[in-house]
N, C-alpha and C positions, 0 to 999 in steps of 0.2 A: 770198608775196612772192618776187620773183626778184632776189636781191642782186647788185650789181656787185662787191662785195668780201666774201670770207670772212675773218674775223679770228678767229684761234684763241687760246685761253687754257686749254690742256689741262693744268692743274696745280691740285690742290685747294688747296694753301696759298697765301695771299696773299704775293707776293714783289715785288721791284723791277720785274720784268717786268709783273706784274699791275698795279702802280701806274701804269706808263706807259700801258698799255691802258685802264685805268680813266679816266685823265684825257682820253685822246684820243677815246673813243667818243662823247660828246655832241657834240664838234666835228665829227668825221667824219660822223656821222649827219645833220648839217645840210647836207651836200654830196653824199653818196653813199648808195645803198641798201646796208646792211650786214647780213650774216648773221654773228651772233656765236656762236661754238662754244666750249663749255667752261664752267668754273666761273663762276657769276654774280658780278657786281660792282656796287657802287653806281653806277658810271658808266654801266653798261648801263641800270639803272632810271631814271637821270636822262635818258639819251638816249631811252628809251621814252616818258617823259613829254613831252619837248620835241618829238620827231620820231617819233611812233608809226607813221607810214606808211613810215619809212625804215630801221627796224631791227627785227630779229626774232632771238629766241634759238633756235638750231638744235642738234640733236644731230649727232654726227659722221655718223651714217647719213643724216640729212636733207641735210647739206652735200654729202656724196658724191652723193646722188641728184640734187640740183639742178645739180650741176656736170657732169653727163654731157653736157649740151648747152651751146652758147655762149649769150650773151645774145641777146635778140630781134633786136637790130640786127647780129648776127654777131660782135661783139667777144668775145674770150676773157674769162673771169672771172678776177679776181685772188684768189689765196690769200696773205694776209699772215701769215707764221709767224715765231716767235721762239725756238723750242726745237728741239733735234735730232729728237725723235720727230715733231714737226709737219712738219719738213722732209722726213723719210722718207716720211710719208704722202702729202704733196703730190707728191713726186717719183714715187712709185708711181702715183698717179692720172694724172699727166701723161705719164710715159714708158712705163709698162707698159700701163695701161688706155687711154692715148691720149685722156684728157679734154682739152677745149679750155680749159686754164687757164694762167695765168702766175703764177710764184711770186716773192714779194718777202720777203726776210729782213732783220731788224734785227740788226746786229752791234755789240755793245758791248765785247767782251772786249779787253783790252789785253795780250795775250800770243799767242804762236804756237799755233794750235790743233793738236791731234793730227791724225793723218792722216785719220780718218773724218769729223770735223766739217769739215775742209778740203775733203774730197771733196764733202760735202753742199753746203757754201756755193758751191763751184765750179759746182754744178748750178743755182744760182738764176738767175732771169731778171733780178732786180734786187736790189741790196744797199744798205740804208741803214746807214751807219756813224754812230755817235753822236758821235765825236770824230775829228780827223785821225789821232791815234795808233791808234785802233781801225781806221781805214781802212788804215793801213799794214800790218796783219796779214792783210788779205784782198785778193786780186788783182783782184776784180771789183766794187769799190765803185761804185755809181751816183752817190751823193751823200752828203755829210756833213750830217746833220740832228741838232742837239743836242736832247735831251729838253726838254720844256717842262712848265709847271705851270699848273693851272687857277687863274686869278687870282680867280675867284669863290669856289671852294672854299677856297683858301688865301688868307686876307686878314688884315690886322692888326686887333687889337681897338681899341676906342675909346681906351683909356688903357693903353698898354703897361707903364708904370711902376706901375700899381695892380692889374693884372689877376690877379696871382699870388694875391691874397687869396681868390679864389673857389675855389681848390683845397682849402682847409682844411688844407694842409700848413704846417709851421713856416716862419718867416722872412717876408721882404718881397719877395724876388725869387727867380726860379727859373732853373736851368740844366738843359738836357735833352739826352739823346742818344737816338736813335731807330733801331731795327733789332733784328735777332736778338741774343740774348745768347749770345755765343760768342767764341772767340779771334780769328778773322779780322776780326770787326767791332770789335775793340779795346775790348771792354767792360771788360777788366781795366786797360787804359791809362787809361780814363776814371775808374774807381774809384780807382786809385792816385793820380792827380792830385787828385781830390776830397779824398781823405784828407789829402793834403799841404796843400791850400789852404784848405779850409772852416773849420778851427779859427780862422783869422785873419779870417774874414768871417762873423760870426754871423747876418747878415741874409739869407744865401743858403742855399737848399736845392737838391739835385740829384736828378733823376729819370732812370731808365732805362726806356724804353717799348719793349717788344718781346717776342716769343715766345722762350721757352727750350724747345727740344725735349728729349725725354728723354735723348738722348745727351750733352747739355750741362748736365744737371741738377747733376752734381758740380762742374762749373766755376762755376756760379752759387752753389752752396752755399759754395765756398771764398771767393768774393768777399763773400758775406754774413757769413761768419765773420771775415774781415779787417775789414769795416766795423764789426762789433760790437766787435771788439777795440780799435778806435780810438774807440769811444764815439759813433759817428755814425749809428746805425741809424735815428734819426728824421730825419736830414738827407740821407741817400743812400738813396733809396727805389726799389725795383723795382715798377713799375706793372703788369707782366705784359702780356698782349696788349691793345692798344688797338685797337678796331674801326676799320675804314677810315672810317666816318662820324663818328668822334670824334677822330681823330688831329690834325686841324687845330686843335681846341680846345687841345690840349696844346702845339702849336707857338705858339699865341697866348699861352699861359700863361707860357712861359719867355722871359726876356729875352735869353738866350744859348743858341744851339744848337751842340752839339759833334758833329762827325763825325770820328772818329779810327780808321777801319778800317785794317788793315794792307794790305789790297788791296780795290779796288773798280773794276769796269769803267767805270761812269759815276758813279752816286750821286745820288739825288734829294733826300736829306735836307737838304743845304745850301740847295737851291732852295726846298724847302718851308718851311724856317725863315725864309729871307729874305723870301719872299712873305708870311709872317705877321708881319713886322717884327722878327725876331730878328737880333741880331749873330751872326756865325758864326766858329767856330774849326774848321779842317779840316786833316786830315793831307794830305800831298802825294801823293795817289793819285787815281784816278778822273779826273774832269774838274774837280776842285776848284780847281786853280790858275786855270782859265778862268772858273769860276763866281764865285769870291770876288775882289773888287777889294781887294787887299792894303792894309790901313790905312784903307780907306774903308768897306767893308762887313764887315770882319773880318780874320782872320789865317789864313795857311797855314803849318803847322809841319812839321818833319821827321817822316816816318812812323815810328811806333813809339816816339816819344820822350816819356816821362812828364815829364822836366824841362822840355822845350819847351812842352808843354801846360800845365803848372803855371804857367810864367812868363807865357804868354799869358792864362791865366785871371786871374792876379793883376792884370794891367793892366785887364782888363774889369771885374772885380768891384770894383776900387777906385773906379770912376767909372761908376755906373749910367746917368747922363745921357748919357755918351759912348756907352755900349753901345746906348742907345735911339736915338741919332742914327745910329749904324751900321746899326741895323735899318731906319730910315727910308730910308737910302741903298740898303740891300739890296732893299727893296721896289721902289724905282725901277729898279734894275738888272734885276730879274726882269721887270718890266713892259716894259722896253725891249728885252730880249734873249732871254728864256727863257719866253715865254708858250706855252701849249699850242696856241694858234692858229698861231703861227709854225711849230711842229713839224708840225702837221697840213698846213699849206701845203707844207712841204718834202716830206712823204711823198706828198702828192697829185702833186707834180711828178715823183716817181719812178714812180708809177703811170702817168702820161702817157708817160714815157720808155719804160717796159716795153711799153706798148701801141702805141708808135710814133706818138703824138699830138703835135701842136705845142703848145708852151707858150703 
């Protein structure tokens, strides 16, 4: 196959970047011929099932080989990259080896980049910023395109108020936080708030779903010891790594999704929770204030504040029916504003701009 677009995911561990690519691949493969380079993803397998003629898994060597020449109609090929090493490779191919390619980069960071990433981004032919704030930190943004969610993969269960029972964990309702177990993701904030709140709400159980890397093992152990000291080891549960094809089940299981990182460039977890019918409590970072409709789909709280999270949780846990109604509204909001189809359409418009094509 001779792909229109090379999409790179050259990182072994599943990350937020991997999640966005995973959601986009089936949609993009319905419109373009895609060469996917890097670690395999469930989204690639789905795209391969749905559009086998439009997507292929390529090695880096194969992607380089096919990019030596333009497309049969003379157009340059697009490389869509999302990490510094991927930018470096694409710039080398275009500027040193003179390959006929155009490079598009997705920028989500909400801080001023150091000089080298700034230099790399400045060399891009097109830049997709995920928020207006992210766009303010790069001088060459082509378009702001928020991340989107697969509405098929992330969907509500038949009965949100009863689904917790299938987990086999204690209680009647669940609260979950999703992501790496570490300080910047606010795992300790979540645990401290749960320790404060759960004794007053015996029907609820909390789960933390996500990888704990070896360098953060002592951090998780301290949290587990704190939970044990509070007598809540059966009601604040570390699930460990939840595979990409099962994480939607856990978003369905919980009535409330909490996202309380200390810093986040964009953050998909509130969108994933809302798409699965969960009410959301999120810290004021990433794109969370844009994603969450305050008081209707959930609450945005000051970043790093255990008391604020505990207060918001008390309001949620005291009224499960209200939390379920917020989850219904959250699903509607994602459908209307944050579908992966909308994201793919925005990215496609950037490709057209880069290639000098009319919209």
